[in-house]
C-alpha angles and dihedrals in degrees: 000000000000127000132023141267114241102214117183117246091230093051095115092054091049091063120082115282114261091227124209092322112072098207096156096241092122091056090045091051090052090049093048093045093053092046092050091048087061094048103046121096106258091214095059103013086231137125106201100181104048120158113183095200093054091043092051091049092049093049095044094245132126117252092242092052091050092050091048091048091049089050091052091049091049092048090050092049095246093116143030116202142177111193126178127187114261092357135091113268134206129242129189130186116215123244112287091243091058115111094241098047117119091201126087118253118218110259096017117127096231117112119240142180119231102223113197112240112253095010096106092045091049091055091046092050095045097048097030093238120184123227094267093054092044093048091045091054089053093047092049090048089057092043102047125076127241091282090056094248132120109269097231140020097245099085119114132170090259092053091047089051090054091046097054097027102237131122125266095248094046090049092048092050092050093047091049091052093048090048091052090052091050094242095117138010120214133189108185123163128176112268095011136092116269119245112208132173121191105214092177094064095097090053094051104041116083110254124241112252109256123214109261113240124232122277093255091057092049092050090049090053092050095046095046090048090052088055090048093248144090128060093326092059091046091051091046091053091052091048093050092048090051091055092039094238115156094202134111114253113259122235089247091056092048092050092048092050091047089053090051092049090048089068088068097251117141123251091244095053092048091048091050093051092047094046091047091065090077140246125320093238110157095006112146092204110023094183091055089051091051091050091052091048092049091051090049091052089050091052091049092051092047090048090052090050091049091050091049091049090052090048092051092046090051090047091050091048091050091049091049091049092049091048090052092049091046091050091049090049092049091048090050091050092049092048092048091049093051091047089050090053090052091050091049090053098042104043109094093201141359112248117231125247091256091054091048092044093230131128117277091237090059091052091054093058109080096201094049093044091048090053092050092050091047092052092047091050090050091052092050094051093045090050092052104023097165097053126093104273094208093053091042094055094041091056092045093048090050094050109016114205140153120273093257093049097042116107115210096174117138095021117136123249124263117273127218094251089064092068130235117347115271096025131107114248118242137227123197099201138040134055122315124241091257091054091049091051092047091051092047 
């Protein structure tokens, strides 16, 4: 999948409190909410073909726990659902600006973490994580800072249990498993603050789109990788040393790393994202796992570049549209100003408020009176488009009347220098009608 899910940092605290019994439903609700945010259609925020049994099996949860998590999300206002037995249901996430939404709304001051779509599920599938370990990874991602560390020194296992709503033994078992996989490192001693580092953060957060290099650079990376040299070989050696593998990099690994480097990402950023995916404990073919991880990183970087290209294209289209509107507005203002200058020069006198049948207060405001006269002149010329506009307005200004009572008989026809029929003539110099009224 392309894109990311902007989950608010305070999402766990927005869900209902687990209470004295740590049954894990709060953590399950966070897990289910993040998974649904990946699956819904971003255009409508809806998932029209939702089957809870299939969803529970795919996410490694029991059906009862999924139903309970969906109920908590619906009670909180983070979800609207219509489920029917033995038939596909419908889910809808509220607008991001809604009070119960777990997702960040553009422009809101709340902090959020852009989680790459599919990254958490890829880690779960590769390491066979259960729902507690997967949900704990997500909770720690929201809890830790940009360095992947806990923000303060007051966190203990008990406090973390209360935060995510799971028991002490279940939390300890999940942390031990994540530590074994190399996704986190924990130093927790009784009576002291817990020190935790989330190594998997770089693999879960959506990458920043790098600038694509030129074609010559990309071809050099591919050719050097084919000869088992260049930046791809250097990156492969660092990666193998990190995992303590005394093997030579395979051609497939070199090609996958060259493809990742061809996106323009630095060697360090690629190495961090690859290392953040955990150890290779239990892997039958470690090199094949590294190749799959490198291809996944390449897909994530290309998706980020595509999203950035769409954003820039949309920005350019918006700027072009605004420029067109601004040019049309400026042209309209210039045309109105030139028409106002012509009116100021052609009107023999300014009718009074009684003649115009308007309030006295309106007649004392030059800008308002000028607008009223301009509109009346436009109506006259549109009513009799083929008559001389100067003669038409001179007769009307001498004897003001409504359009139905005005008599245009005997007036000459419009000449070519007055412009197209039905339009006010223009004048490029001289005072405007507002200036004439102000002076008068």
